[in-house]
PDB file with one MODEL, atoms N, CA, C and O in Angstrom:
MODEL        1
ATOM      1  N   MET A   1      -2.609  -6.362 -21.276  1.00  0.00           N
ATOM      2  CA  MET A   1      -0.908  -5.847 -20.372  1.00  0.00           C
ATOM      3  C   MET A   1      -1.742  -6.173 -18.758  1.00  0.00           C
ATOM      4  O   MET A   1      -2.866  -5.869 -18.360  1.00  0.00           O
ATOM      5  N   LYS A   2      -0.887  -6.736 -18.273  1.00  0.00           N
ATOM      6  CA  LYS A   2      -1.592  -7.792 -16.979  1.00  0.00           C
ATOM      7  C   LYS A   2      -1.634  -6.513 -15.772  1.00  0.00           C
ATOM      8  O   LYS A   2      -0.968  -5.483 -15.668  1.00  0.00           O
ATOM      9  N   GLU A   3      -2.424  -6.931 -15.170  1.00  0.00           N
ATOM     10  CA  GLU A   3      -2.575  -6.040 -13.465  1.00  0.00           C
ATOM     11  C   GLU A   3      -2.688  -6.692 -12.250  1.00  0.00           C
ATOM     12  O   GLU A   3      -3.378  -7.622 -11.832  1.00  0.00           O
ATOM     13  N   PHE A   4      -1.704  -5.858 -11.720  1.00  0.00           N
ATOM     14  CA  PHE A   4      -1.759  -6.603 -10.217  1.00  0.00           C
ATOM     15  C   PHE A   4      -2.144  -5.592  -9.276  1.00  0.00           C
ATOM     16  O   PHE A   4      -1.599  -4.489  -9.313  1.00  0.00           O
ATOM     17  N   MET A   5      -2.887  -5.821  -8.574  1.00  0.00           N
ATOM     18  CA  MET A   5      -2.825  -5.637  -6.625  1.00  0.00           C
ATOM     19  C   MET A   5      -1.778  -5.758  -5.977  1.00  0.00           C
ATOM     20  O   MET A   5      -1.019  -6.712  -6.146  1.00  0.00           O
ATOM     21  N   LEU A   6      -1.555  -4.756  -5.078  1.00  0.00           N
ATOM     22  CA  LEU A   6      -0.950  -5.277  -3.753  1.00  0.00           C
ATOM     23  C   LEU A   6      -1.657  -4.842  -2.579  1.00  0.00           C
ATOM     24  O   LEU A   6      -2.055  -3.688  -2.419  1.00  0.00           O
ATOM     25  N   ILE A   7      -1.828  -5.914  -1.645  1.00  0.00           N
ATOM     26  CA  ILE A   7      -2.630  -5.992  -0.768  1.00  0.00           C
ATOM     27  C   ILE A   7      -1.802  -5.683   0.475  1.00  0.00           C
ATOM     28  O   ILE A   7      -0.652  -6.091   0.311  1.00  0.00           O
ATOM     29  N   PHE A   8      -1.992  -5.089   1.689  1.00  0.00           N
ATOM     30  CA  PHE A   8      -0.413  -4.772   2.331  1.00  0.00           C
ATOM     31  C   PHE A   8      -1.585  -5.139   4.386  1.00  0.00           C
ATOM     32  O   PHE A   8      -2.003  -4.136   4.966  1.00  0.00           O
ATOM     33  N   ARG A   9      -1.737  -5.973   4.760  1.00  0.00           N
ATOM     34  CA  ARG A   9      -2.191  -6.172   5.770  1.00  0.00           C
ATOM     35  C   ARG A   9      -1.479  -6.125   7.556  1.00  0.00           C
ATOM     36  O   ARG A   9      -0.466  -6.701   7.952  1.00  0.00           O
ATOM     37  N   LEU A  10      -2.322  -5.337   8.259  1.00  0.00           N
ATOM     38  CA  LEU A  10      -1.819  -5.209   9.382  1.00  0.00           C
ATOM     39  C   LEU A  10      -3.012  -5.746  10.242  1.00  0.00           C
ATOM     40  O   LEU A  10      -4.226  -5.546  10.233  1.00  0.00           O
ATOM     41  N   LYS A  11      -2.040  -6.621  11.096  1.00  0.00           N
ATOM     42  CA  LYS A  11      -3.178  -6.983  12.507  1.00  0.00           C
ATOM     43  C   LYS A  11      -4.182  -5.916  13.208  1.00  0.00           C
ATOM     44  O   LYS A  11      -3.733  -4.782  13.374  1.00  0.00           O
ATOM     45  N   ALA A  12      -4.876  -6.062  13.430  1.00  0.00           N
ATOM     46  CA  ALA A  12      -6.263  -4.961  14.451  1.00  0.00           C
ATOM     47  C   ALA A  12      -5.179  -4.602  15.647  1.00  0.00           C
ATOM     48  O   ALA A  12      -4.487  -5.414  16.262  1.00  0.00           O
ATOM     49  N   GLY A  13      -5.219  -3.108  15.818  1.00  0.00           N
ATOM     50  CA  GLY A  13      -4.522  -2.833  16.845  1.00  0.00           C
ATOM     51  C   GLY A  13      -3.381  -2.581  16.609  1.00  0.00           C
ATOM     52  O   GLY A  13      -3.026  -1.611  17.279  1.00  0.00           O
ATOM     53  N   THR A  14      -2.112  -3.214  15.584  1.00  0.00           N
ATOM     54  CA  THR A  14      -1.129  -2.593  15.034  1.00  0.00           C
ATOM     55  C   THR A  14      -1.002  -0.965  15.267  1.00  0.00           C
ATOM     56  O   THR A  14      -1.734  -0.025  14.954  1.00  0.00           O
ATOM     57  N   ASP A  15       0.207  -1.054  15.931  1.00  0.00           N
ATOM     58  CA  ASP A  15       0.358   0.677  15.721  1.00  0.00           C
ATOM     59  C   ASP A  15       1.835   0.709  14.993  1.00  0.00           C
ATOM     60  O   ASP A  15       2.922   1.110  15.407  1.00  0.00           O
ATOM     61  N   PHE A  16       1.511   0.235  13.982  1.00  0.00           N
ATOM     62  CA  PHE A  16       2.265   0.591  12.633  1.00  0.00           C
ATOM     63  C   PHE A  16       2.455   2.099  11.887  1.00  0.00           C
ATOM     64  O   PHE A  16       1.681   2.892  11.350  1.00  0.00           O
ATOM     65  N   LYS A  17       4.297   2.046  12.216  1.00  0.00           N
ATOM     66  CA  LYS A  17       4.173   4.129  11.771  1.00  0.00           C
ATOM     67  C   LYS A  17       5.491   3.294  11.182  1.00  0.00           C
ATOM     68  O   LYS A  17       6.252   2.548  11.798  1.00  0.00           O
ATOM     69  N   PRO A  18       5.495   3.619   9.991  1.00  0.00           N
ATOM     70  CA  PRO A  18       6.982   3.412   8.991  1.00  0.00           C
ATOM     71  C   PRO A  18       8.000   4.685   9.110  1.00  0.00           C
ATOM     72  O   PRO A  18       7.534   5.822   9.189  1.00  0.00           O
ATOM     73  N   SER A  19       8.879   4.538   9.116  1.00  0.00           N
ATOM     74  CA  SER A  19       9.520   5.646   9.548  1.00  0.00           C
ATOM     75  C   SER A  19       9.821   6.558   8.532  1.00  0.00           C
ATOM     76  O   SER A  19       9.375   5.908   7.586  1.00  0.00           O
ATOM     77  N   PRO A  20      10.377   7.889   7.887  1.00  0.00           N
ATOM     78  CA  PRO A  20       9.992   8.707   6.988  1.00  0.00           C
ATOM     79  C   PRO A  20      11.024   8.112   5.584  1.00  0.00           C
ATOM     80  O   PRO A  20      10.817   8.148   4.370  1.00  0.00           O
ATOM     81  N   ALA A  21      12.451   7.452   6.590  1.00  0.00           N
ATOM     82  CA  ALA A  21      13.089   6.815   5.286  1.00  0.00           C
ATOM     83  C   ALA A  21      12.394   5.643   4.688  1.00  0.00           C
ATOM     84  O   ALA A  21      12.682   5.389   3.518  1.00  0.00           O
ATOM     85  N   GLN A  22      11.422   4.793   5.367  1.00  0.00           N
ATOM     86  CA  GLN A  22      11.030   3.484   4.653  1.00  0.00           C
ATOM     87  C   GLN A  22       9.376   4.247   3.823  1.00  0.00           C
ATOM     88  O   GLN A  22       8.805   3.485   3.041  1.00  0.00           O
ATOM     89  N   MET A  23       8.844   5.422   4.005  1.00  0.00           N
ATOM     90  CA  MET A  23       7.725   6.247   3.119  1.00  0.00           C
ATOM     91  C   MET A  23       8.233   6.897   2.136  1.00  0.00           C
ATOM     92  O   MET A  23       7.518   7.410   1.275  1.00  0.00           O
ATOM     93  N   ARG A  24      10.131   7.001   2.119  1.00  0.00           N
ATOM     94  CA  ARG A  24       9.999   7.655   0.931  1.00  0.00           C
ATOM     95  C   ARG A  24      10.647   6.769  -0.194  1.00  0.00           C
ATOM     96  O   ARG A  24      10.778   6.934  -1.407  1.00  0.00           O
ATOM     97  N   GLU A  25      11.045   5.646   0.777  1.00  0.00           N
ATOM     98  CA  GLU A  25      11.042   4.706  -0.043  1.00  0.00           C
ATOM     99  C   GLU A  25      10.293   3.970  -1.023  1.00  0.00           C
ATOM    100  O   GLU A  25      10.703   3.717  -2.156  1.00  0.00           O
ATOM    101  N   ARG A  26       8.914   3.556  -0.435  1.00  0.00           N
ATOM    102  CA  ARG A  26       7.279   3.550  -0.917  1.00  0.00           C
ATOM    103  C   ARG A  26       7.440   4.580  -1.840  1.00  0.00           C
ATOM    104  O   ARG A  26       8.221   4.201  -2.713  1.00  0.00           O
ATOM    105  N   MET A  27       7.043   5.725  -2.034  1.00  0.00           N
ATOM    106  CA  MET A  27       6.861   6.854  -2.697  1.00  0.00           C
ATOM    107  C   MET A  27       7.658   6.531  -3.775  1.00  0.00           C
ATOM    108  O   MET A  27       7.123   6.216  -4.838  1.00  0.00           O
ATOM    109  N   ASN A  28       9.072   6.569  -3.639  1.00  0.00           N
ATOM    110  CA  ASN A  28       9.616   6.699  -4.715  1.00  0.00           C
ATOM    111  C   ASN A  28       9.626   5.620  -5.448  1.00  0.00           C
ATOM    112  O   ASN A  28      10.284   5.662  -6.487  1.00  0.00           O
ATOM    113  N   TRP A  29       8.997   4.541  -5.142  1.00  0.00           N
ATOM    114  CA  TRP A  29       9.482   3.354  -6.099  1.00  0.00           C
ATOM    115  C   TRP A  29       7.404   2.891  -6.569  1.00  0.00           C
ATOM    116  O   TRP A  29       6.944   2.053  -7.345  1.00  0.00           O
ATOM    117  N   LEU A  30       6.703   3.925  -5.643  1.00  0.00           N
ATOM    118  CA  LEU A  30       5.590   4.054  -6.731  1.00  0.00           C
ATOM    119  C   LEU A  30       5.781   5.150  -7.781  1.00  0.00           C
ATOM    120  O   LEU A  30       5.219   4.969  -8.861  1.00  0.00           O
ATOM    121  N   ALA A  31       6.478   6.226  -7.611  1.00  0.00           N
ATOM    122  CA  ALA A  31       6.657   7.036  -8.886  1.00  0.00           C
ATOM    123  C   ALA A  31       7.119   6.536  -9.525  1.00  0.00           C
ATOM    124  O   ALA A  31       6.343   6.487 -10.479  1.00  0.00           O
ATOM    125  N   SER A  32       8.015   5.998  -9.778  1.00  0.00           N
ATOM    126  CA  SER A  32       8.773   5.175 -10.769  1.00  0.00           C
ATOM    127  C   SER A  32       7.872   4.213 -11.735  1.00  0.00           C
ATOM    128  O   SER A  32       7.861   4.119 -12.962  1.00  0.00           O
ATOM    129  N   ILE A  33       7.228   3.630 -10.875  1.00  0.00           N
ATOM    130  CA  ILE A  33       5.882   3.033 -11.558  1.00  0.00           C
ATOM    131  C   ILE A  33       4.942   4.046 -12.340  1.00  0.00           C
ATOM    132  O   ILE A  33       4.586   3.975 -13.517  1.00  0.00           O
ATOM    133  N   ALA A  34       4.600   5.095 -11.301  1.00  0.00           N
ATOM    134  CA  ALA A  34       3.367   6.075 -12.130  1.00  0.00           C
ATOM    135  C   ALA A  34       4.652   6.640 -13.843  1.00  0.00           C
ATOM    136  O   ALA A  34       4.188   6.860 -14.961  1.00  0.00           O
ATOM    137  N   ALA A  35       5.629   6.697 -13.616  1.00  0.00           N
ATOM    138  CA  ALA A  35       6.799   7.428 -14.522  1.00  0.00           C
ATOM    139  C   ALA A  35       6.528   6.201 -15.697  1.00  0.00           C
ATOM    140  O   ALA A  35       6.472   6.489 -16.892  1.00  0.00           O
ATOM    141  N   GLN A  36       6.453   5.540 -15.460  1.00  0.00           N
ATOM    142  CA  GLN A  36       6.305   3.884 -16.909  1.00  0.00           C
ATOM    143  C   GLN A  36       5.284   4.397 -17.399  1.00  0.00           C
ATOM    144  O   GLN A  36       4.985   4.566 -18.581  1.00  0.00           O
ATOM    145  N   GLU A  37       4.750   4.644 -16.486  1.00  0.00           N
ATOM    146  CA  GLU A  37       2.963   4.764 -17.278  1.00  0.00           C
ATOM    147  C   GLU A  37       2.405   3.208 -17.041  1.00  0.00           C
ATOM    148  O   GLU A  37       1.729   2.823 -17.995  1.00  0.00           O
ATOM    149  N   LYS A  38       2.547   2.273 -16.000  1.00  0.00           N
ATOM    150  CA  LYS A  38       2.105   1.227 -15.631  1.00  0.00           C
ATOM    151  C   LYS A  38       1.433   1.888 -13.913  1.00  0.00           C
ATOM    152  O   LYS A  38       1.792   1.221 -12.943  1.00  0.00           O
ATOM    153  N   LEU A  39       0.957   2.533 -13.765  1.00  0.00           N
ATOM    154  CA  LEU A  39      -0.044   2.595 -12.643  1.00  0.00           C
ATOM    155  C   LEU A  39      -1.307   2.763 -13.041  1.00  0.00           C
ATOM    156  O   LEU A  39      -1.621   3.740 -13.720  1.00  0.00           O
ATOM    157  N   VAL A  40      -2.205   1.809 -12.660  1.00  0.00           N
ATOM    158  CA  VAL A  40      -3.202   1.877 -13.166  1.00  0.00           C
ATOM    159  C   VAL A  40      -4.460   2.706 -12.111  1.00  0.00           C
ATOM    160  O   VAL A  40      -5.413   3.378 -12.504  1.00  0.00           O
ATOM    161  N   ASP A  41      -4.141   2.442 -10.949  1.00  0.00           N
ATOM    162  CA  ASP A  41      -4.789   3.553 -10.376  1.00  0.00           C
ATOM    163  C   ASP A  41      -4.271   3.136  -8.497  1.00  0.00           C
ATOM    164  O   ASP A  41      -4.346   1.970  -8.109  1.00  0.00           O
ATOM    165  N   LYS A  42      -3.759   4.326  -7.503  1.00  0.00           N
ATOM    166  CA  LYS A  42      -3.461   4.761  -6.857  1.00  0.00           C
ATOM    167  C   LYS A  42      -3.718   3.913  -5.652  1.00  0.00           C
ATOM    168  O   LYS A  42      -2.865   3.784  -4.774  1.00  0.00           O
ATOM    169  N   GLY A  43      -5.113   3.226  -5.598  1.00  0.00           N
ATOM    170  CA  GLY A  43      -5.584   2.527  -4.943  1.00  0.00           C
ATOM    171  C   GLY A  43      -6.508   3.315  -3.796  1.00  0.00           C
ATOM    172  O   GLY A  43      -6.708   4.529  -3.825  1.00  0.00           O
ATOM    173  N   LYS A  44      -7.121   2.264  -2.618  1.00  0.00           N
ATOM    174  CA  LYS A  44      -7.295   3.063  -1.796  1.00  0.00           C
ATOM    175  C   LYS A  44      -7.081   2.321  -0.449  1.00  0.00           C
ATOM    176  O   LYS A  44      -6.196   1.490  -0.246  1.00  0.00           O
ATOM    177  N   THR A  45      -8.110   2.777   0.531  1.00  0.00           N
ATOM    178  CA  THR A  45      -7.426   2.101   1.884  1.00  0.00           C
ATOM    179  C   THR A  45      -8.440   1.220   2.403  1.00  0.00           C
ATOM    180  O   THR A  45      -9.371   1.893   2.845  1.00  0.00           O
ATOM    181  N   LEU A  46      -8.680  -0.351   2.558  1.00  0.00           N
ATOM    182  CA  LEU A  46      -9.325  -1.362   2.271  1.00  0.00           C
ATOM    183  C   LEU A  46      -9.530  -1.598   4.544  1.00  0.00           C
ATOM    184  O   LEU A  46      -8.840  -2.239   5.335  1.00  0.00           O
ATOM    185  N   LEU A  47     -10.536  -0.889   4.715  1.00  0.00           N
ATOM    186  CA  LEU A  47     -10.870  -0.964   6.033  1.00  0.00           C
ATOM    187  C   LEU A  47     -12.270  -1.973   6.374  1.00  0.00           C
ATOM    188  O   LEU A  47     -13.482  -1.902   6.170  1.00  0.00           O
ATOM    189  N   PRO A  48     -11.479  -2.768   6.902  1.00  0.00           N
ATOM    190  CA  PRO A  48     -12.198  -4.118   7.826  1.00  0.00           C
ATOM    191  C   PRO A  48     -13.484  -3.771   8.144  1.00  0.00           C
ATOM    192  O   PRO A  48     -13.369  -2.552   8.272  1.00  0.00           O
ATOM    193  N   THR A  49     -14.375  -3.973   8.308  1.00  0.00           N
ATOM    194  CA  THR A  49     -16.012  -4.108   8.787  1.00  0.00           C
ATOM    195  C   THR A  49     -16.295  -4.708   9.884  1.00  0.00           C
ATOM    196  O   THR A  49     -17.042  -4.142  10.683  1.00  0.00           O
ATOM    197  N   VAL A  50     -15.772  -5.969  10.165  1.00  0.00           N
ATOM    198  CA  VAL A  50     -15.673  -6.279  11.297  1.00  0.00           C
ATOM    199  C   VAL A  50     -14.427  -6.352  12.158  1.00  0.00           C
ATOM    200  O   VAL A  50     -13.406  -5.725  11.880  1.00  0.00           O
ATOM    201  N   PRO A  51     -14.546  -7.121  13.187  1.00  0.00           N
ATOM    202  CA  PRO A  51     -12.356  -7.061  13.905  1.00  0.00           C
ATOM    203  C   PRO A  51     -12.257  -8.525  13.196  1.00  0.00           C
ATOM    204  O   PRO A  51     -13.120  -9.387  13.026  1.00  0.00           O
ATOM    205  N   LEU A  52     -11.476  -8.499  12.999  1.00  0.00           N
ATOM    206  CA  LEU A  52     -10.664  -9.388  12.197  1.00  0.00           C
ATOM    207  C   LEU A  52      -9.566 -10.474  13.497  1.00  0.00           C
ATOM    208  O   LEU A  52      -8.692 -10.044  14.249  1.00  0.00           O
ATOM    209  N   PRO A  53     -10.045 -11.886  13.343  1.00  0.00           N
ATOM    210  CA  PRO A  53      -9.643 -12.573  14.464  1.00  0.00           C
ATOM    211  C   PRO A  53      -8.106 -12.215  14.793  1.00  0.00           C
ATOM    212  O   PRO A  53      -7.288 -11.882  13.936  1.00  0.00           O
ATOM    213  N   ASN A  54      -7.910 -12.306  15.818  1.00  0.00           N
ATOM    214  CA  ASN A  54      -6.562 -13.118  16.220  1.00  0.00           C
ATOM    215  C   ASN A  54      -5.643 -13.905  15.819  1.00  0.00           C
ATOM    216  O   ASN A  54      -4.756 -14.264  16.593  1.00  0.00           O
TER     217      ASN A  54
ENDMDL
END
């Protein structure tokens, strides 16, 4: 089976706050993958150890 990783990157200092509708859509998408038993790992947050360049 092939495995894929999704990486979401925001610029340092970004005050990104998804709306409740966006969060619901993302959670439903993730739940549909889990329901098909295709979700290997829920993932982890990747925090930069050094400031990202602008």
